[in-house]
C-alpha positions in Angstrom: 13.7 -6.4 -11.3 17.1 -5.9 -13.1 19.1 -3.0 -11.7 20.7 -2.6 -15.2 17.5 -1.6 -16.9 17.1 2.1 -17.4 13.5 3.0 -16.5 13.8 6.7 -16.6 11.0 8.4 -18.5 11.6 11.5 -20.6 11.2 15.0 -19.1 7.6 16.2 -19.4 6.1 12.7 -19.1 2.8 12.3 -17.4 3.0 9.1 -15.4 -0.5 7.9 -14.8 -0.7 5.3 -12.1 -3.9 3.3 -12.5 -3.6 1.0 -9.5 -5.7 -1.1 -9.6 -7.2 -1.2 -6.1 -5.6 -3.4 -3.4 -2.2 -3.5 -5.1 -0.3 -1.2 -2.7 -1.5 2.1 -4.1 -2.1 3.8 -0.7 1.5 3.3 0.4 2.8 4.8 -2.8 0.4 7.7 -2.6 1.3 8.5 1.0 5.0 8.4 0.1 4.5 10.9 -2.8 2.3 13.1 -0.7 4.8 13.3 2.2 7.7 14.1 -0.2 6.0 16.9 -2.2 8.6 19.6 -1.2 11.6 17.4 -2.1 10.0 16.3 -5.4 10.2 19.7 -7.0 14.0 19.9 -6.5 14.2 16.9 -8.9 11.8 18.2 -11.5 8.9 16.1 -10.4 5.3 17.2 -9.5 2.8 15.0 -7.7 -0.7 16.1 -8.9 -3.6 16.7 -6.7 -4.1 18.3 -3.3 -4.3 15.2 -1.2 -2.9 11.7 -1.4 -4.9 11.0 -4.6 -7.3 13.1 -6.8 -10.3 10.9 -6.0 -12.9 13.7 -6.4 -11.5 14.5 -9.8 -11.9 10.9 -10.9 -15.4 10.6 -9.5 -16.4 13.8 -11.2 -15.9 12.1 -14.6 -17.9 9.1 -13.5 -15.2 6.7 -12.3 -16.2 3.9 -10.0 -15.0 3.9 -6.4 -17.0 6.5 -4.4 -19.0 5.3 -1.4 -22.5 4.0 -1.8 -25.0 6.9 -1.9 -22.4 9.7 -2.3 -23.3 12.2 -5.0 -21.1 12.7 -8.0 -18.7 15.7 -7.4 -18.8 18.7 -9.7 -16.7 18.5 -12.9 -14.6 21.4 -11.6 -12.5 18.9 -9.6 -11.4 17.2 -12.9 -10.9 20.5 -14.7 -8.7 21.7 -11.8 -6.5 18.5 -12.0 -6.1 18.9 -15.8 -5.1 22.6 -15.4 -2.6 21.6 -12.6 -1.0 18.9 -14.8 -0.8 21.3 -17.8 0.8 24.0 -15.7 3.6 21.7 -14.7 5.3 22.2 -18.1 8.4 20.1 -18.6 8.4 18.6 -15.2 7.7 14.9 -14.9 4.2 14.6 -13.3 2.8 11.6 -11.4 -1.0 11.3 -11.2 -2.0 8.3 -9.0 -5.5 7.1 -8.7 -6.5 3.4 -8.4 -10.0 4.3 -9.7 -8.4 4.8 -13.1 -8.0 1.0 -13.3 -11.7 0.6 -13.5 -12.3 3.2 -16.2 -14.5 2.5 -19.2 -13.3 2.8 -22.8 -14.5 6.4 -23.0 -13.1 7.3 -19.6 -9.7 5.8 -20.5 -9.5 7.9 -23.7 -10.5 11.1 -21.8 -7.9 10.5 -19.0 -5.1 10.1 -21.6 -6.3 12.9 -23.9 -6.8 15.5 -21.1 -3.8 14.6 -18.9 -1.2 14.8 -21.6 -2.0 12.8 -24.7 1.3 11.4 -26.2 3.2 12.5 -23.0 1.2 9.9 -20.9 2.9 6.8 -19.7 0.7 4.3 -17.8 2.0 2.3 -14.9 -0.1 -0.6 -13.3 0.6 -3.2 -10.6 -0.5 -6.8 -10.6 -0.9 -9.0 -7.5 -1.5 -12.7 -6.9 -5.2 -13.7 -6.7 -4.8 -15.8 -3.5 -3.5 -12.7 -1.6 -5.8 -10.2 -3.4 -9.2 -11.9 -3.0 -9.3 -12.2 0.8 -8.3 -8.5 1.0 -10.9 -7.4 -1.5 -13.7 -9.4 0.3 -12.7 -7.7 3.5 -13.0 -4.2 1.9 -16.4 -5.1 0.5 -17.6 -6.2 3.9 -16.3 -3.0 5.5 -18.3 -1.1 2.8 -21.5 -2.8 3.8 -21.7 -6.0 1.7 -23.1 -8.9 3.8 -22.1 -11.8 1.5 -20.1 -14.6 3.2 -16.6 -15.4 2.0 -17.9 -18.4 0.0 -20.9 -16.6 -1.3 -18.7 -13.8 -2.6 -16.3 -16.2 -4.1 -19.1 -17.9 -6.0 -20.0 -14.6 -7.6 -16.4 -13.7 -8.4 -14.9 -17.0 -9.5 -17.7 -19.3 -10.6 -17.5 -19.5 -14.4 -21.3 -19.8 -14.6 -22.0 -16.7 -12.4 -23.7 -13.6 -13.7 -21.0 -11.6 -15.5 -23.0 -8.4 -14.8 -23.1 -8.8 -11.0 -21.4 -5.7 -9.5 -19.1 -7.7 -7.2 -17.8 -9.7 -10.2 -17.3 -6.7 -12.4 -15.7 -4.8 -9.6 -13.0 -7.4 -9.4 -12.3 -8.3 -13.0 -12.7 -4.9 -14.6 -9.3 -4.1 -13.1 -7.7 -7.4 -12.1 -8.1 -9.3 -15.4 -4.6 -8.2 -16.1 -4.6 -9.3 -19.7 -7.6 -7.3 -20.5 -6.4 -4.3 -18.5 -3.2 -4.2 -20.5 -5.0 -4.6 -23.8 -7.5 -1.9 -22.9 -4.9 0.7 -22.1 -2.7 -0.4 -25.0 -5.5 0.6 -27.3 -5.1 4.2 -26.0 -1.4 4.7 -25.4 0.3 1.7 -27.1 2.1 -1.1 -25.2 5.4 0.7 -25.4 4.0 3.4 -23.1 2.9 1.0 -20.4 4.9 -0.4 -17.5 3.5 -3.3 -15.4 4.9 -4.0 -12.0 4.3 -7.6 -10.8 4.4 -7.4 -7.1 4.5 -10.7 -5.1 4.6 -8.8 -1.8 8.0 -10.2 -0.8 9.9 -6.9 -1.4 8.2 -4.0 0.2 10.6 -1.6 -1.5 9.7 -2.7 -5.1 7.0 -0.2 -5.7 8.7 3.0 -4.3 12.0 2.1 -5.9 10.4 1.5 -9.3 8.5 4.9 -9.2 11.8 6.6 -8.2 13.6 5.1 -11.2 10.7 6.0 -13.6 10.8 9.6 -12.4 14.5 10.1 -11.9 14.3 10.5 -8.1 17.0 9.6 -5.6 16.7 6.1 -4.1 15.0 6.3 -0.7 13.2 9.6 -1.3 9.8 7.8 -1.5 9.5 6.3 2.0 6.1 4.7 2.8 4.8 5.5 6.3 3.5 2.4 8.0 1.3 4.5 10.3 -0.7 5.7 7.3 -1.4 2.3 5.9 -4.8 0.5 5.7 -4.3 -2.3 8.2 -6.1 -5.6 7.6 -8.7 -7.1 9.9 -8.5 -10.8 10.9 -11.0 -13.2 9.5 -12.8 -13.3 12.8 -13.0 -9.5 12.9 -14.3 -9.3 9.4 -17.1 -11.7 10.4 -17.9 -9.4 13.3 -18.2 -6.4 11.0 -20.3 -8.5 8.6 -22.6 -9.5 11.5 -23.1 -5.9 12.5 -24.0 -5.0 8.9 -26.4 -7.9 8.8 -28.1 -6.8 12.0 -28.6 -3.3 10.7 -29.8 -4.7 7.4 -32.4 -6.9 9.1 -33.7 -3.7 10.8 -34.1 -2.0 7.5 -31.2 0.4 8.1 -29.8 1.7 4.8 -26.0 1.4 4.2 -25.6 5.1 4.3 -27.3 5.3 7.7 -25.4 2.5 9.3 -22.0 3.7 8.1 -21.2 5.8 11.2 -21.5 2.7 13.4 -19.9 0.1 11.2 -17.2 1.7 9.0 -16.5 4.9 10.9 -16.6 3.4 14.4 -16.3 -0.4 14.6 -13.7 -0.8 11.8 -11.7 2.1 13.0 -11.5 0.9 16.5 -10.6 -2.7 15.5 -7.8 -1.3 13.3 -6.5 1.1 15.9 -6.0 -1.3 18.8 -3.3 -4.0 19.1 -5.4 -7.0 19.6 -4.7 -10.8 19.9 -5.5 -12.3 16.5 -7.6 -15.4 16.1 -6.0 -17.9 13.6 -6.2 -18.4 10.7 -6.1 -14.6 10.1 -7.4 -15.0 6.6 -10.1 -17.5 5.4 -9.0 -20.6 3.6 -10.3 -21.3 0.1 -13.0 -23.9 -0.5 -11.6 -26.7 -2.7 -13.6 -25.6 -5.8 -12.4 -22.0 -5.4 -8.7 -23.1 -5.0 -8.9 -24.8 -8.3 -10.2 -21.7 -10.0 -7.5 -19.5 -8.3 -4.8 -21.8 -9.7 -6.3 -21.8 -13.2 -6.9 -18.1 -13.3 -3.5 -17.4 -11.8 -1.8 -19.4 -14.6 -3.9 -17.5 -17.2 -2.9 -14.1 -15.8 0.8 -15.1 -15.8 0.5 -16.3 -19.4 -1.2 -13.0 -20.4 1.6 -11.0 -18.9 4.3 -13.1 -20.6 2.6 -12.7 -24.0 2.1 -8.9 -23.6 4.2 -6.4 -25.3 4.3 -4.0 -22.4 7.4 -3.4 -20.2 7.2 -5.8 -17.2 9.0 -5.3 -13.9 9.2 -8.5 -12.0 8.4 -12.1 -13.0 5.1 -13.1 -14.5 5.4 -16.3 -12.5 4.8 -14.2 -9.3 1.1 -14.2 -10.4 0.9 -18.0 -9.9 -0.9 -19.2 -6.8 1.5 -19.7 -3.9 1.4 -23.3 -2.9 0.2 -24.8 -0.7 -2.9 -22.8 -1.0 -4.9 -22.7 2.3 -7.8 -25.0 1.6 -10.5 -25.9 4.2 -14.0 -25.4 5.5 -15.2 -21.8 5.6 -18.5 -22.2 7.4 -17.1 -21.8 10.9 -14.7 -18.9 11.3 -12.4 -18.8 14.3 -13.7 -17.4 17.6 -13.1 -13.8 18.2 -10.8 -13.1 21.2 -12.6 -11.5 24.2 -10.5 -8.4 24.0 -11.7 -7.8 20.4 -15.3 -8.3 21.5 -14.9 -5.7 24.2 -13.4 -3.2 21.7 -16.2 -3.8 19.3 -18.9 -3.2 22.0 -17.1 -0.1 23.2 -17.0 1.3 19.6 -20.7 0.7 18.9 -21.8 2.1 22.2 -19.6 5.2 21.7 -20.9 5.7 18.2 -24.5 5.4 19.5 -24.0 7.9 22.3 -22.3 10.4 19.9 -25.2 10.0 17.4 -28.0 9.9 20.0 -28.7 13.7 20.2 -29.0 13.9 16.4 -31.2 10.9 16.2 -33.6 12.1 18.9 -34.1 15.5 17.2 -34.3 14.1 13.7 -37.9 13.9 12.7 -37.0 12.5 9.3 -35.6 9.2 10.7 -37.1 6.5 8.4 -39.6 4.0 9.6 -37.6 0.8 9.3 -40.6 -1.5 9.2 -41.9 0.4 6.1 -38.4 0.5 4.6 -38.1 -3.3 5.0 -41.3 -3.8 3.0 -40.4 -1.4 0.2 
């Protein structure tokens, strides 16, 4: 990023940060949320009551809410729109990575109702070889039981079903060329900024947002304690095994969430454990070839785009040497991690036991399995 480039947006701009997911959005949102009081002194408003207005997005049908969760009432969106409108000539930032997966109609609504021609869109692009392992981990934490290679087949294989949810969930937001074209149709390329983040400079995102909004350097300070720490490959496999065990018993994803996501994952993330190596799974040879090819396509799409680009498009090329190897045998989980996992599952069971014993509506899992 060139320090000589003036990124400052006009007063009254509505900066709509569309993510997409797994590109550093949480760190940016935490930094904005923690700095709310200081922002107003510089004519900037961060919209939404929490870190991001997720309920508002879900209320207009955006993807991203947990499996089985009901759609929130539209009042959440209407409240966000009213808040943004009330900000007047302040620069307003609305950050929600679910915007990155919006449909054509949703994109138009987001722009029209959050400011129309005052809207400037900012997105972030990340290398596939760093994004894909992270995204597979998130999907396993959410209850998906596909192995790493099974998931890659769905996402990367050119002959795979284009309509499969896992495939659409990735490419609807991370096909960077299509993402830029889609949003350009609504706001024009001159009102889009793309940040290409290779992960080497952890200050790139907060410093860029500061320059876009006219904030002093250093005001947006990400809090590492509020981040979403990654699990190791072995730990992800443990979570996947827990989900598979519940699945074989016929336990619905909503019913097993208190054990797996809310207990097991939280405990693994919250304890400083020895990490089995490699910490991320290697790519099968066939997948590595696809990652290289698609990475080159994404870099070319950014170079050919008319949007403003912060960073080098070449940062989207796969970082060589790509880790390539067998994926059928993950590393053994350290004994300390096993102990933490057992403790988490036992504690969750004990905490839930009174409710389970008095709940006469507990499903018959044998019947559920045959349904």
